[in-house]
C-alpha positions in Angstrom: -12.9 -2.2 2.5 -13.6 -1.5 6.0 -15.2 1.9 6.7 -14.9 3.7 10.9 -16.1 6.4 11.7 -15.6 7.7 15.2 -15.0 4.9 17.2 -14.5 4.2 21.5 -13.3 1.0 23.5 -13.3 1.9 26.9 -12.1 -1.0 29.1 -14.2 -0.1 32.9 -11.9 3.0 33.4 -9.4 3.2 30.6 -10.8 4.7 27.6 -8.5 2.2 25.0 -9.6 3.9 21.7 -10.8 7.9 21.7 -13.0 8.2 17.9 -10.9 7.0 15.5 -11.0 7.3 11.6 -9.8 4.9 9.2 -10.8 4.0 5.3 -8.9 0.6 3.8 -9.8 -0.3 -0.2 -9.9 -3.4 -1.7 -6.3 -5.2 -1.8 -4.9 -2.6 0.0 -2.1 -2.6 3.0 -2.8 -0.4 5.5 0.0 -0.7 8.2 -1.6 0.5 11.7 1.9 2.0 13.3 1.7 3.0 17.4 3.6 1.7 20.6 2.8 -0.2 23.0 -0.5 0.7 24.2 -1.5 3.0 22.1 -5.1 0.4 20.8 -4.1 -1.2 17.5 -5.2 -4.5 18.8 -8.1 -2.8 20.3 -8.9 -1.7 17.3 -8.0 -5.0 14.9 -9.8 -7.0 17.7 -12.9 -4.5 17.4 -13.6 -5.2 13.7 -13.5 -8.9 13.3 -15.0 -8.5 17.5 -13.2 -10.1 20.0 -14.1 -6.6 21.1 -17.1 -4.9 20.7 -17.0 -1.4 19.7 -18.6 1.0 22.5 -19.5 3.3 19.9 -19.4 4.7 16.5 -18.9 3.1 12.9 -17.6 0.6 11.6 -18.3 -1.3 8.8 -17.0 -4.0 6.7 -17.3 -5.3 3.0 -20.3 -3.9 4.2 -21.2 -5.5 7.2 -21.9 -3.3 10.7 -19.6 -4.9 12.9 -20.5 -2.9 15.5 -24.3 -3.9 15.9 -23.1 -7.2 13.9 -26.1 -10.1 14.4 -24.5 -12.9 12.0 -20.7 -13.1 14.3 -20.1 -15.9 12.0 -20.7 -14.8 8.8 -18.7 -11.3 9.3 -15.2 -14.1 10.9 -15.6 -15.4 7.2 -14.6 -12.4 5.4 -12.1 -11.4 8.5 -9.3 -13.8 9.0 -6.2 -13.2 11.9 -3.1 -13.4 12.1 -1.4 -14.0 14.9 1.5 -12.4 17.0 2.7 -16.0 18.6 1.8 -18.5 15.3 -1.1 -19.9 16.9 -0.4 -23.6 15.2 -1.2 -26.4 16.7 2.3 -28.0 16.4 1.6 -31.4 16.3 -0.3 -31.9 13.2 1.8 -30.1 9.8 1.7 -27.6 7.9 -0.8 -28.7 5.5 -3.5 -29.3 8.0 -3.1 -26.4 9.4 -3.6 -24.5 7.1 -6.7 -27.0 6.6 -8.4 -25.0 9.7 -8.8 -22.4 7.4 -11.4 -24.0 6.0 -13.6 -25.1 9.6 -15.6 -21.9 8.6 -17.3 -23.4 5.7 -17.3 -26.7 5.9 -20.6 -28.8 8.0 -20.4 -29.3 11.9 -19.2 -32.4 11.6 -17.1 -32.4 8.5 -15.1 -29.8 10.9 -14.8 -32.1 14.0 -13.8 -35.2 12.0 -11.8 -32.3 9.4 -13.1 -34.3 6.8 -11.5 -31.4 4.0 -12.6 -32.1 0.1 -10.2 -32.7 -2.3 -10.9 -28.9 -3.5 -10.0 -27.9 0.5 -6.7 -29.7 0.5 -6.0 -28.2 -2.8 -6.6 -25.2 -1.5 -4.4 -25.5 0.7 -1.3 -26.4 -1.1 -1.9 -23.9 -2.5 -2.3 -21.1 -0.5 1.5 -23.5 0.9 3.1 -22.6 -2.4 2.5 -18.9 -1.8 4.8 -18.4 0.9 6.9 -20.7 0.0 6.0 -23.6 1.9 4.9 -26.0 -0.5 8.1 -28.3 -0.1 6.8 -28.4 4.0 3.2 -29.8 3.0 3.8 -32.4 5.4 6.4 -32.3 7.8 5.2 -31.4 11.6 3.9 -27.8 12.0 6.3 -27.7 15.3 9.6 -29.3 13.5 10.0 -25.6 11.6 11.1 -22.5 12.7 9.7 -19.4 13.9 9.2 -18.1 10.3 7.7 -20.9 8.6 5.7 -21.0 11.2 4.7 -17.8 11.2 4.4 -18.1 7.0 1.9 -21.2 8.3 -0.2 -18.7 10.0 -0.1 -16.3 6.5 -1.3 -19.6 4.2 -4.4 -20.1 6.8 -5.4 -17.5 7.0 -5.2 -17.1 2.5 -7.2 -20.5 2.7 -10.7 -19.1 4.6 -10.8 -16.9 1.2 -11.2 -13.7 3.0 -12.0 -10.1 2.1 -9.9 -8.8 5.0 -6.9 -9.6 6.7 -5.6 -8.6 10.2 -2.3 -9.1 11.3 -1.7 -8.2 15.1 2.0 -7.2 15.7 3.0 -10.4 13.1 6.7 -10.2 13.2 7.3 -9.0 16.5 9.4 -11.9 17.5 11.7 -12.6 14.4 14.3 -11.3 13.5 14.4 -8.1 10.8 15.7 -10.9 7.8 12.9 -13.4 8.6 10.5 -10.6 9.7 11.0 -8.9 5.8 10.7 -12.1 3.9 7.6 -13.0 5.9 5.5 -9.2 5.6 6.8 -9.6 1.8 5.0 -13.2 1.5 1.8 -11.5 3.4 2.3 -7.9 1.0 1.9 -10.2 -2.3 -0.8 -12.7 -1.7 -2.6 -9.4 -0.4 -1.9 -7.4 -4.2 -1.9 -11.5 -6.0 -5.5 -11.3 -4.4 -6.4 -8.5 -4.3 -7.7 -8.5 0.2 -7.1 -6.2 2.1 -4.3 -5.8 4.7 -4.4 -4.7 8.8 -1.1 -4.9 9.3 -0.2 -3.4 13.5 3.4 -3.1 13.1 5.7 -0.5 16.0 8.5 -1.2 13.4 9.0 2.2 11.2 11.0 0.8 8.6 9.3 -1.9 7.4 5.7 0.6 7.4 7.5 2.2 5.2 8.7 -1.0 2.3 5.5 -1.9 3.2 2.5 -0.2 3.3 0.2 1.3 0.3 -1.1 4.2 3.3 0.7 4.1 6.9 -2.3 5.1 10.0 -0.7 6.1 13.2 -2.2 6.1 16.6 -1.4 7.2 20.0 -3.4 7.0 23.1 -5.5 6.0 21.1 -6.1 9.0 17.9 -5.6 9.4 14.8 -2.6 11.3 14.7 -1.2 10.4 10.5 -2.9 9.2 8.1 -1.3 9.1 4.4 1.0 6.9 2.4 4.7 6.1 3.3 6.9 9.3 1.6 4.3 11.7 3.2 5.6 10.6 6.7 8.7 12.3 8.4 10.2 13.0 11.7 7.1 15.3 13.6 5.1 13.2 12.4 7.1 9.7 14.3 7.6 11.7 17.3 3.8 12.9 17.3 3.1 8.5 17.0 5.6 7.4 19.5 5.0 11.5 21.5 8.5 11.8 21.7 9.9 15.1 22.9 11.3 17.0 21.0 15.1 16.7 19.5 17.7 20.0 21.1 18.6 20.2 16.9 14.9 20.6 15.6 13.9 22.5 19.4 16.0 25.0 18.1 15.6 25.7 14.7 11.4 26.0 15.5 12.6 29.1 17.7 14.9 30.4 14.6 11.4 32.5 13.6 11.5 34.0 16.4 14.4 34.7 17.7 15.8 36.2 14.8 12.3 38.5 15.6 13.7 40.9 18.3 17.5 41.7 15.7 14.9 42.6 12.9 12.3 44.9 15.1 15.8 46.9 15.5 16.9 47.1 12.6 13.8 48.4 11.7 14.3 50.7 14.3 
């Protein structure tokens, strides 16, 4: 569903992506893990052409996202979930979800916010998938932060995308709410076969929800594998942490043993 090879992106003198390789299969939940400034958000922005890569290859559902002539068609296939909800507070939860259908209706219908019965039924279904069927007609500004983010997920699902990009979707939420939001996103991905590329900086959430983790550090992939294969050394590379004294001592043990072995042999 997503194929990336040697992707580069630079802003002025600042090189943000340095030859990123990444694959994501249909229905796969991939977490991109890394500290702030690692290039996670830029990577997602390149996937839906909010930013245009400087070099490399990037294909989304068979479309070339680097040299794309039809950005609208690409973005119909790729939905986005933002860190700060990006809902319209004065609108109901249902109407916010229906905005996910704007790319599939005519210009006049989008201006008038005219939606078919099928679109309305789909929006109700999507709210049900995130546990908010009972909040369909509530103003969005009456909802909690976690519920607003679930409205954002429902809006993305209403787009009927092939790919969902989630950029730090739980950064502003408490741990219990964060897990609930990620669980709804994970379950929807499974049920509908949607590929999810989700930026996170919390290692425990990545291990809990990801099918695969891609670790970024300074714009480079430093880990790519299933959660159970990610060890402390991999986490240190992702977060560029110096080794602990205990690990440094353990790493030196073979070297420290050599002199005594040499003396024994003599």
